[in-house]
N, C-alpha and C positions, 0 to 999 in steps of 0.2 A: 694272937700277937703277930703283927707284921713287921719284917725287918727291911730295911732298904739299905743296900751296901754299896756305897759309891767308890769308884776307883778312876785312875786315869789323870788325876791332877799333878802337877809339878812345875818347875821352872821353865819356861820358854822366852826367847827372845821376841822383841816385837816384830809383828809381822809372821810369825809363826804359827803353829796349829796345834791343837789338842783335842782328843776326843774322850770325854767322860762317859762312863757307863754307870747306870745304877739297876742293880739286880735286886729283884723282889722275891721275897720268901715264899709268896703265893702268886696264884694265877694272875696275871695283871687285867684280866676281863673282869675282876672283881672291883676296880677302880673306874670311877666316871673319868677321872683325867689324872694324868701324872705330869710332873713338871720339873724344872730347875729354878732355883732362886739362889741369888748371891747376896753376900753381905761382906763390905769393906770395913776396915776399922773406922769406928765414928759413924758410919752410915746406918741407916735401917736395912733390913732385908728386902732386896726388891726381886720382882719376877724377871726371870731371864726369857723362859719359853716354857710353854704346855703343849700337851697333845691329849686329845680326847680318846676314849675307846673307840670312837668312830674313826679315828685318824685325824681329825680336824687340829690344826695347828694354830698357835697364837704366840707371837713374839714381842718383846719390848722394842720400842721403836729403836733403839741404838745399837741393836743385836741383828735388826733385819738385814738381810743380804750377807751377813757374816757367820750367823750361828745356824745350825740346822739340827732339829730335835727329830728323833726317829724312835720307833720302837720294834723288837722282836719279840712277837708274840711267843713264839716256841721256846724263847729262852727267858721269857717272863723279864726282859730287860729293855731299858730305856737310854738312848744315848744323846749325848749333845755333842756335835761336831762343830769346833769352834776354829774359824779361820781368820786371818787378818788381825791377830790378836794385838792389843794396845795395852799400853801400860795401866790405864784407867781401867782395864778388864781384871786388874789384880783383887781377888776376893777369894773367900771361903765359899764353894759352890754346895748347896744343898739341893738333894733329891726330894720330892714330895709326891705323895700319893693320895688322891681321895677316894676313902673306902666308900662303897654303894650302900651297904646295910651292914652294920648302923653307919649312919654317916660320920666320917671321922677322918681327920687329917694325919698322915703319918708322915715323918721326916728321917731323913738319913743322917748319919753323924758330920757330914760335910767333907769336901776334899780341897786342899787348898791349890789355888792356881796363882802363880807369881810370873808376870810378864816383865822382862827388863827393857829397859830403853836402851 
């Protein structure tokens, strides 16, 4: 069983920054990739950013240039640095991890990010 624990969410004013953390309960090299998704009320869950075990990153277009995903292998943790936050970034942010063997996608419990105008 894999546990992903997110932290770092909160309330911030527009233009501000937050850094989310996702700590995994096992070595993150067990995963092909890890990432962040978000879901706002009434919306589908959408990809924010992802990072592979080789360090390749992928971002949703609306996050490019504002968000940065990174990983600390020694701490089994993935981060999401969010800058220039907008009210439309308000959502619950979920960490996910794609286990290599057996193939399975794990999710964290989510952390709320609220951006006030």
